[in-house]
Residue frames as qw, qx, qy, qz and C-alpha x, y, z in Angstrom:
[[0.000, 0.890, 0.456, 0.000, 0.00, 0.00, 0.00],
 [0.466, 0.437, -0.005, 0.770, 1.61, 3.26, -1.15],
 [0.084, -0.340, 0.241, -0.905, -0.27, 5.62, 1.14],
 [0.122, 0.188, 0.828, -0.515, -2.62, 5.24, 4.12],
 [0.095, -0.530, -0.731, -0.419, -6.31, 4.87, 3.38],
 [0.226, -0.393, 0.120, -0.883, -8.57, 7.68, 4.60],
 [0.280, -0.310, -0.868, 0.270, -10.33, 6.76, 7.85],
 [0.283, -0.435, -0.145, -0.842, -13.66, 8.45, 8.57],
 [0.098, -0.167, -0.835, 0.516, -14.90, 8.22, 12.16],
 [0.393, 0.147, 0.032, -0.907, -18.44, 8.88, 11.03],
 [0.426, 0.266, 0.854, -0.135, -21.55, 6.70, 10.93],
 [0.480, 0.722, 0.160, -0.471, -23.15, 9.08, 8.44],
 [0.237, 0.639, -0.625, -0.381, -20.25, 8.56, 6.04],
 [0.233, -0.122, 0.965, 0.007, -20.57, 4.82, 6.62],
 [0.500, 0.488, 0.640, -0.318, -24.26, 4.85, 5.70],
 [0.428, 0.751, -0.187, -0.468, -23.51, 6.83, 2.55],
 [0.047, 0.455, -0.856, -0.242, -20.96, 4.18, 1.60],
 [0.368, 0.154, 0.902, -0.165, -23.54, 1.47, 2.25],
 [0.530, 0.648, 0.301, -0.457, -26.08, 3.23, 0.04],
 [0.380, 0.719, -0.447, -0.372, -23.54, 3.38, -2.79],
 [0.394, 0.339, -0.853, -0.044, -22.19, -0.15, -2.19],
 [0.746, -0.345, 0.124, -0.556, -24.97, -2.10, -0.42],
 [0.987, -0.127, 0.097, -0.006, -23.30, -5.47, -0.85],
 [0.579, 0.654, -0.357, 0.331, -19.76, -4.30, -1.33],
 [0.738, -0.203, -0.389, 0.512, -16.76, -4.34, 0.97],
 [0.256, -0.944, -0.048, 0.201, -15.71, -1.56, 3.32],
 [0.370, 0.853, -0.357, 0.092, -12.56, 0.32, 2.28],
 [0.043, -0.651, 0.740, -0.165, -9.39, -1.74, 2.58],
 [0.735, -0.127, 0.604, -0.281, -11.17, -5.07, 3.10],
 [0.214, 0.357, -0.812, -0.410, -10.70, -8.19, 0.97],
 [0.928, 0.007, -0.060, -0.368, -12.51, -11.30, -0.11],
 [0.726, -0.380, 0.558, 0.131, -10.68, -14.53, 0.75],
 [0.767, 0.280, 0.451, 0.361, -8.25, -15.28, -2.06],
 [0.298, 0.935, 0.046, 0.189, -7.71, -11.63, -3.00],
 [0.064, -0.894, 0.425, -0.128, -4.13, -10.49, -2.97],
 [0.531, 0.403, -0.721, 0.187, -1.01, -12.39, -1.97],
 [0.736, -0.373, -0.545, 0.147, -0.65, -14.73, 1.02],
 [0.381, -0.912, 0.035, -0.149, -0.25, -13.00, 4.36],
 [0.700, 0.307, -0.389, 0.513, 3.35, -12.34, 5.34],
 [0.019, -0.472, 0.380, -0.796, 2.79, -10.05, 8.34],
 [0.337, -0.085, 0.668, -0.658, 0.47, -10.22, 11.35],
 [0.201, 0.275, 0.940, 0.027, -2.36, -12.73, 11.32],
 [0.130, -0.349, -0.501, -0.781, -5.44, -11.79, 9.27],
 [0.203, 0.154, 0.547, -0.797, -8.47, -10.19, 10.93],
 [0.123, -0.409, -0.815, -0.392, -12.05, -11.39, 10.36],
 [0.205, -0.007, 0.253, -0.946, -14.84, -8.89, 11.07],
 [0.130, -0.386, -0.907, -0.108, -18.30, -10.20, 12.06],
 [0.213, -0.301, -0.050, -0.928, -21.17, -7.69, 12.02],
 [0.258, 0.092, 0.734, -0.622, -24.19, -7.74, 14.31],
 [0.341, 0.486, 0.797, -0.105, -27.85, -8.53, 13.77],
 [0.391, 0.830, 0.396, 0.030, -29.16, -7.00, 10.54],
 [0.222, -0.771, 0.281, 0.526, -25.81, -5.32, 10.07],
 [0.782, 0.604, 0.090, 0.124, -23.86, -5.04, 6.86],
 [0.752, -0.241, 0.093, 0.606, -20.12, -5.12, 6.43],
 [0.413, 0.546, 0.236, 0.690, -20.01, -2.26, 3.93],
 [0.184, -0.806, -0.026, -0.562, -21.18, 0.21, 6.60],
 [0.772, -0.633, -0.056, -0.021, -20.47, -1.48, 9.94],
 [0.788, -0.300, 0.165, 0.512, -16.76, -1.86, 9.20],
 [0.421, 0.842, 0.131, 0.311, -16.42, 1.32, 7.15],
 [0.156, -0.919, 0.304, -0.197, -14.16, 2.85, 9.80],
 [0.711, -0.513, 0.480, 0.032, -12.36, -0.12, 11.32],
 [0.897, 0.290, 0.260, 0.208, -11.43, -1.91, 8.07],
 [0.499, 0.757, -0.137, 0.398, -9.23, 0.90, 6.66],
 [0.363, -0.819, 0.369, -0.247, -7.87, 1.59, 10.15],
 [0.859, -0.273, 0.428, 0.071, -6.70, -2.01, 10.43],
 [0.797, 0.513, 0.140, 0.285, -5.39, -2.00, 6.86],
 [0.176, 0.893, -0.243, 0.335, -3.29, 1.06, 7.64],
 [0.520, -0.655, 0.519, -0.175, -1.84, -0.90, 10.56],
 [0.159, 0.478, -0.842, -0.192, -0.68, -3.65, 8.21],
 [0.472, 0.055, 0.834, -0.281, -3.49, -6.12, 8.78],
 [0.212, -0.073, -0.761, -0.608, -5.34, -8.07, 6.08],
 [0.393, 0.126, 0.495, -0.765, -9.08, -7.66, 6.73],
 [0.211, -0.122, -0.868, -0.432, -11.85, -10.09, 5.74],
 [0.478, -0.054, 0.302, -0.823, -15.49, -9.24, 6.59],
 [0.025, -0.161, -0.984, -0.065, -17.94, -12.10, 7.14],
 [0.455, -0.057, -0.071, -0.886, -21.56, -11.37, 6.13],
 [0.039, 0.059, 0.985, -0.157, -23.63, -13.93, 7.98],
 [0.415, 0.336, 0.435, -0.725, -27.07, -12.35, 7.76],
 [0.474, 0.348, -0.456, -0.668, -27.55, -13.38, 4.12],
 [0.395, 0.045, -0.909, -0.128, -27.88, -17.08, 4.92],
 [0.643, -0.318, 0.140, -0.682, -31.16, -18.14, 6.54],
 [0.144, -0.224, 0.948, -0.174, -31.10, -21.29, 8.67],
 [0.382, -0.223, -0.811, -0.382, -33.54, -24.13, 8.09],
 [0.585, -0.512, -0.065, -0.626, -36.76, -24.11, 10.12],
 [0.897, -0.417, -0.108, -0.098, -36.29, -25.55, 13.58],
 [0.780, 0.147, -0.253, 0.553, -32.51, -25.25, 13.54],
 [0.423, -0.740, -0.127, 0.507, -30.50, -23.08, 15.87],
 [0.431, 0.889, 0.037, 0.153, -29.72, -19.96, 13.86],
 [0.238, -0.868, 0.436, 0.010, -26.65, -19.22, 15.94],
 [0.744, -0.231, 0.605, 0.167, -25.31, -22.76, 15.52],
 [0.720, 0.542, 0.374, 0.218, -25.80, -22.65, 11.75],
 [0.247, 0.950, -0.102, 0.158, -24.19, -19.24, 11.38],
 [0.465, -0.728, 0.498, 0.067, -21.30, -20.26, 13.65],
 [0.799, 0.048, 0.543, 0.253, -20.64, -23.21, 11.34],
 [0.535, 0.787, 0.186, 0.244, -20.66, -20.81, 8.38],
 [0.124, -0.943, 0.305, -0.058, -18.19, -18.61, 10.26],
 [0.717, -0.402, 0.543, 0.174, -15.99, -21.67, 10.88],
 [0.757, 0.405, 0.413, 0.304, -15.95, -22.42, 7.16],
 [0.266, 0.943, -0.010, 0.202, -15.07, -18.78, 6.43],
 [0.431, -0.794, 0.424, 0.059, -12.21, -18.88, 8.94],
 [0.786, -0.101, 0.548, 0.267, -10.86, -22.01, 7.28],
 [0.608, 0.693, 0.276, 0.272, -11.12, -20.36, 3.85],
 [0.006, 0.973, -0.200, 0.114, -9.19, -17.31, 5.06],
 [0.613, -0.581, 0.518, 0.136, -6.54, -19.51, 6.64],
 [0.797, 0.201, 0.489, 0.291, -6.14, -21.52, 3.45],
 [0.473, 0.818, 0.181, 0.272, -5.98, -18.46, 1.19],
 [0.065, -0.944, 0.270, -0.176, -3.50, -16.57, 3.37],
 [0.718, 0.265, -0.565, 0.310, -1.42, -19.47, 4.63],
 [0.151, -0.503, 0.495, -0.692, -1.90, -18.28, 8.20],
 [0.345, -0.141, -0.912, 0.171, -2.49, -20.86, 10.93],
 [0.143, -0.526, -0.648, 0.531, -4.41, -18.41, 13.11],
 [0.029, 0.609, 0.368, 0.702, -6.80, -15.48, 12.77],
 [0.014, -0.184, -0.491, 0.851, -8.04, -12.64, 14.94],
 [0.081, -0.581, -0.727, -0.357, -11.76, -11.89, 15.10],
 [0.075, 0.091, 0.293, -0.949, -13.61, -8.66, 15.89],
 [0.119, -0.482, -0.825, -0.271, -17.35, -9.03, 16.37],
 [0.195, -0.166, 0.142, -0.956, -20.05, -6.47, 17.02],
 [0.669, -0.102, 0.152, -0.720, -23.15, -7.23, 19.08],
 [0.925, -0.007, 0.307, -0.224, -24.48, -10.70, 18.15],
 [0.706, 0.602, -0.365, 0.074, -21.59, -11.10, 15.72],
 [0.016, -0.586, 0.717, -0.378, -19.31, -11.39, 18.75],
 [0.739, -0.157, 0.508, -0.414, -21.66, -14.04, 20.16],
 [0.903, 0.392, -0.103, -0.141, -21.39, -16.07, 16.94],
 [0.469, 0.607, -0.582, 0.272, -17.62, -16.04, 17.25],
 [0.340, -0.450, 0.656, -0.502, -17.80, -16.83, 20.96],
 [0.894, 0.042, 0.260, -0.363, -20.11, -19.76, 20.21],
 [0.793, 0.502, -0.343, 0.030, -17.68, -21.07, 17.61],
 [0.221, 0.599, -0.661, 0.394, -14.70, -20.88, 19.94],
 [0.312, -0.310, 0.712, -0.548, -16.35, -22.38, 23.02],
 [0.752, 0.110, 0.442, -0.477, -19.19, -24.59, 21.77],
 [0.875, 0.468, -0.057, -0.111, -17.73, -26.09, 18.58],
 [0.402, -0.709, 0.553, 0.173, -14.33, -27.36, 19.74],
 [0.778, 0.101, 0.582, 0.214, -14.31, -30.09, 17.08],
 [0.523, 0.835, 0.132, 0.110, -14.10, -27.42, 14.37],
 [0.717, 0.050, -0.027, 0.694, -10.46, -26.66, 13.44],
 [0.113, 0.675, 0.117, 0.720, -11.45, -23.00, 13.16],
 [0.577, -0.780, -0.195, -0.142, -12.34, -22.88, 16.86],
 [0.766, -0.465, 0.054, 0.442, -8.74, -23.43, 17.90],
 [0.568, 0.341, 0.219, 0.716, -7.46, -21.09, 15.20],
 [0.089, -0.899, -0.185, -0.387, -8.91, -17.93, 16.77],
 [0.547, 0.126, -0.415, 0.716, -6.03, -16.20, 18.52],
 [0.019, -0.171, -0.369, 0.913, -7.87, -13.08, 19.74],
 [0.065, -0.617, -0.716, -0.320, -11.60, -12.36, 19.94],
 [0.049, -0.092, -0.233, 0.967, -12.60, -8.73, 20.49],
 [0.005, -0.640, -0.764, -0.085, -16.26, -8.01, 21.22],
 [0.005, 0.119, 0.006, 0.993, -17.58, -4.52, 20.48],
 [0.535, -0.058, 0.213, -0.816, -20.77, -4.00, 22.53],
 [0.311, 0.023, -0.928, -0.205, -21.29, -7.77, 22.50],
 [0.682, -0.311, -0.029, -0.661, -24.64, -9.16, 23.60],
 [0.334, 0.200, -0.898, 0.203, -23.08, -11.91, 25.72],
 [0.146, 0.143, 0.758, -0.620, -25.85, -11.45, 28.27],
 [0.165, 0.562, 0.788, 0.189, -28.59, -11.17, 25.67],
 [0.047, 0.012, -0.044, -0.998, -30.82, -8.22, 24.84],
 [0.272, 0.511, 0.731, -0.362, -34.48, -7.35, 25.22],
 [0.253, 0.386, 0.537, 0.707, -34.43, -5.25, 22.00],
 [0.114, -0.300, 0.042, -0.946, -35.41, -2.00, 23.71],
 [0.392, -0.015, 0.610, -0.688, -37.70, -3.94, 26.07],
 [0.673, 0.165, -0.358, -0.626, -39.65, -5.63, 23.29],
 [0.704, 0.085, -0.702, -0.061, -38.52, -9.09, 24.37],
 [0.218, -0.375, 0.640, -0.634, -38.99, -8.73, 28.11],
 [0.625, 0.096, 0.667, -0.394, -42.00, -11.06, 27.82],
 [0.155, 0.269, -0.730, -0.608, -41.54, -12.86, 24.48],
 [0.071, 0.269, 0.960, -0.025, -44.38, -15.25, 25.36],
 [0.194, 0.671, 0.512, -0.500, -46.83, -12.36, 25.23],
 [0.027, 0.374, -0.425, -0.824, -45.85, -11.11, 21.78],
 [0.728, 0.415, 0.154, -0.523, -48.62, -11.28, 19.15],
 [0.824, 0.082, 0.530, 0.185, -48.28, -14.22, 16.76],
 [0.596, 0.766, 0.139, 0.198, -47.87, -11.99, 13.70],
 [0.064, -0.923, 0.371, -0.075, -45.01, -10.12, 15.39],
 [0.679, -0.403, 0.605, 0.100, -43.26, -13.38, 16.29],
 [0.794, 0.395, 0.414, 0.206, -43.57, -14.52, 12.67],
 [0.334, 0.927, -0.080, 0.153, -42.15, -11.20, 11.47],
 [0.340, -0.787, 0.515, -0.013, -39.21, -11.53, 13.86],
 [0.818, -0.079, 0.553, 0.134, -38.63, -15.13, 12.72],
 [0.691, 0.631, 0.264, 0.235, -38.42, -13.89, 9.12],
 [0.228, 0.921, -0.133, 0.288, -36.34, -10.75, 9.71],
 [0.110, -0.690, 0.628, -0.343, -34.23, -11.67, 12.76],
 [0.833, -0.018, -0.533, -0.147, -33.88, -15.47, 12.86],
 [0.506, 0.095, -0.669, 0.536, -31.72, -15.29, 15.98],
 [0.284, -0.562, 0.089, -0.772, -34.16, -13.22, 18.04],
 [0.850, -0.436, -0.178, -0.235, -35.33, -16.06, 20.29],
 [0.853, -0.034, -0.269, 0.446, -31.71, -16.96, 20.99],
 [0.276, 0.453, -0.196, 0.824, -30.87, -13.36, 21.92],
 [0.565, -0.688, -0.143, -0.431, -33.28, -13.31, 24.86],
 [0.095, -0.587, 0.683, -0.424, -31.37, -13.33, 28.16],
 [0.584, -0.198, 0.706, -0.346, -31.14, -16.87, 29.50],
 [0.810, 0.385, -0.204, -0.391, -31.69, -18.53, 26.12],
 [0.972, -0.092, 0.192, 0.104, -30.37, -22.01, 25.44],
 [0.688, 0.577, -0.101, 0.428, -27.63, -20.61, 23.18],
 [0.028, -0.797, 0.339, -0.500, -26.37, -18.12, 25.74],
 [0.784, -0.494, 0.311, -0.213, -26.53, -20.73, 28.48],
 [0.959, 0.175, 0.049, 0.216, -24.52, -23.13, 26.31],
 [0.451, 0.692, -0.246, 0.508, -21.81, -20.51, 25.83],
 [0.315, -0.744, 0.346, -0.478, -21.67, -19.61, 29.51],
 [0.837, -0.363, 0.370, -0.173, -21.40, -23.23, 30.63],
 [0.864, 0.454, -0.185, 0.114, -18.99, -24.39, 27.90],
 [0.807, -0.311, -0.007, 0.503, -15.40, -25.30, 28.78],
 [0.134, -0.849, 0.173, 0.480, -12.83, -22.53, 28.72],
 [0.771, 0.593, 0.080, 0.220, -10.96, -21.77, 25.51],
 [0.560, -0.677, 0.150, 0.453, -7.37, -21.19, 26.67],
 [0.594, 0.128, 0.429, 0.669, -6.07, -20.83, 23.10],
 [0.131, 0.706, 0.385, 0.580, -8.07, -17.61, 22.63],
 [0.213, -0.191, -0.353, 0.891, -7.63, -14.20, 24.25],
 [0.028, -0.730, -0.646, -0.222, -10.89, -12.33, 24.85],
 [0.133, -0.111, -0.183, 0.968, -11.49, -8.59, 25.12],
 [0.013, 0.716, 0.693, 0.082, -14.89, -6.97, 25.71],
 [0.152, 0.018, 0.005, 0.988, -15.35, -3.28, 24.84],
 [0.076, -0.682, -0.727, -0.015, -18.54, -1.63, 26.09],
 [0.027, 0.352, 0.015, 0.936, -20.13, 1.80, 26.27],
 [0.013, 0.290, 0.724, -0.626, -22.18, 2.95, 29.21],
 [0.390, 0.357, 0.026, -0.849, -24.56, 4.60, 26.70],
 [0.070, -0.008, -0.929, -0.364, -25.52, 1.31, 25.04],
 [0.568, -0.005, 0.045, -0.822, -29.24, 1.26, 24.20],
 [0.795, 0.067, -0.507, -0.326, -29.43, -2.47, 23.47],
 [0.647, -0.053, -0.669, 0.362, -27.32, -3.97, 26.25],
 [0.295, -0.601, 0.168, -0.724, -28.93, -2.76, 29.45],
 [0.221, -0.922, 0.191, 0.253, -27.30, -2.50, 31.85],
 [0.537, 0.732, -0.419, -0.028, -24.13, -2.13, 29.82],
 [0.235, -0.567, 0.766, -0.195, -22.28, -4.16, 32.45],
 [0.907, 0.055, 0.290, -0.300, -24.28, -7.27, 31.45],
 [0.786, 0.544, -0.290, 0.046, -21.73, -8.08, 28.74],
 [0.128, 0.633, -0.665, 0.375, -18.88, -7.86, 31.23],
 [0.614, -0.293, 0.575, -0.454, -20.65, -10.02, 33.80],
 [0.932, 0.233, 0.128, -0.245, -21.52, -12.66, 31.20],
 [0.830, 0.424, -0.217, 0.292, -17.89, -12.99, 30.06],
 [0.494, -0.851, 0.174, 0.043, -15.74, -12.58, 33.18],
 [0.832, -0.131, 0.313, 0.439, -12.83, -14.34, 31.43],
 [0.506, 0.664, 0.222, 0.504, -12.47, -11.43, 28.98],
 [0.371, -0.148, -0.159, 0.903, -10.34, -8.33, 29.48],
 [0.077, 0.820, 0.560, -0.095, -12.90, -5.54, 30.13],
 [0.264, 0.037, 0.125, 0.956, -12.72, -2.12, 28.49],
 [0.039, 0.794, 0.576, -0.191, -15.33, 0.50, 29.47],
 [0.361, 0.545, 0.195, 0.731, -15.27, 3.62, 27.33],
 [0.201, -0.162, -0.383, 0.887, -14.83, 6.90, 29.21],
 [0.164, 0.681, 0.587, -0.406, -17.88, 9.02, 29.99],
 [0.085, 0.624, -0.197, -0.751, -16.70, 11.62, 27.48],
 [0.066, 0.104, -0.827, -0.548, -17.19, 9.11, 24.64],
 [0.545, 0.273, 0.442, -0.658, -20.95, 9.46, 24.20],
 [0.379, 0.245, -0.724, -0.522, -21.55, 6.61, 21.76],
 [0.793, -0.052, 0.297, -0.529, -24.30, 4.03, 21.63],
 [0.825, -0.026, 0.565, 0.003, -24.65, 0.46, 20.40],
 [0.742, 0.573, 0.255, 0.237, -24.05, 1.38, 16.75],
 [0.126, 0.965, -0.196, 0.122, -21.88, 4.44, 17.24],
 [0.662, -0.584, 0.449, 0.137, -19.27, 2.28, 18.95],
 [0.838, 0.275, 0.365, 0.298, -18.33, 1.01, 15.47],
 [0.480, 0.702, 0.146, 0.505, -17.07, 4.42, 14.37],
 [0.292, -0.942, 0.082, -0.145, -15.55, 6.17, 17.38],
 [0.469, 0.588, -0.566, 0.338, -11.80, 6.45, 17.99],
 [0.389, -0.513, 0.568, -0.512, -12.31, 5.85, 21.73],
 [0.890, -0.048, 0.362, -0.274, -13.66, 2.37, 21.00],
 [0.870, 0.478, -0.110, 0.044, -11.52, 1.44, 18.00],
 [0.148, 0.746, -0.586, 0.282, -8.18, 2.34, 19.55],
 [0.584, -0.379, 0.656, -0.292, -8.65, -0.41, 22.20],
 [0.935, 0.298, 0.138, -0.129, -9.42, -2.82, 19.36],
 [0.574, 0.691, -0.397, 0.188, -5.98, -2.15, 17.90],
 [0.194, -0.626, 0.657, -0.372, -4.37, -2.58, 21.30],
 [0.825, -0.127, 0.462, -0.301, -6.17, -5.86, 21.93],
 [0.897, 0.441, -0.018, -0.002, -5.12, -7.26, 18.56],
 [0.346, 0.739, -0.508, 0.276, -1.53, -6.12, 19.01],
 [0.441, -0.525, 0.623, -0.376, -1.44, -7.83, 22.41],
 [0.961, 0.076, 0.123, -0.235, -2.43, -11.13, 20.83]]
């Protein structure tokens, strides 16, 4: 790379990029197989959250990592819908495992780092701790969660009593957010992660904002993953669940966590 890529710490700029490139890559990112095999630090896989999209969610972090000499590969898991009756998280975690293996094969790197936002971090966490038979599970060197929903979410209170939701709303959620039932605090998926054996081959970092609108209280993510290194953004960084993807106060710790791996 001859010169650093421009890095815009702006969600508005990210949404404009998404409008222009709805299914494209964020700046600096690659598809597996693009470019030459990795010769520097291990590649980084980015996993967006529920209903997210790599082109906008990683609009800031992807070029930032690229400028730091990292090869970046976004994983878009929302496009694949699981079969009826299957665990959406389990299916998507298997897809993530296959993607990790593809990146490892194309780059020649034995290990990868993963940064996940919201439920994207949960997918990666599920892979590492609940699918130990997958080679990809042991290949994750560092897992950084940005506002991860390790303790679940009530979706602004909507899911406080999921049993009382109207049938048509449950069907809409099943169609639009296949993982919604698994994101309820205390779900079988979250319980499986919390009770799974430790993953000593992986370093965990959890980055949270006290202004998170989805994870309430914001400390729930820290409590649910006590094995992770906790990072709480300072009060001066007034960013929410989505803004955390584009703020220097949250992305600088990502770089530190990856460098420490």
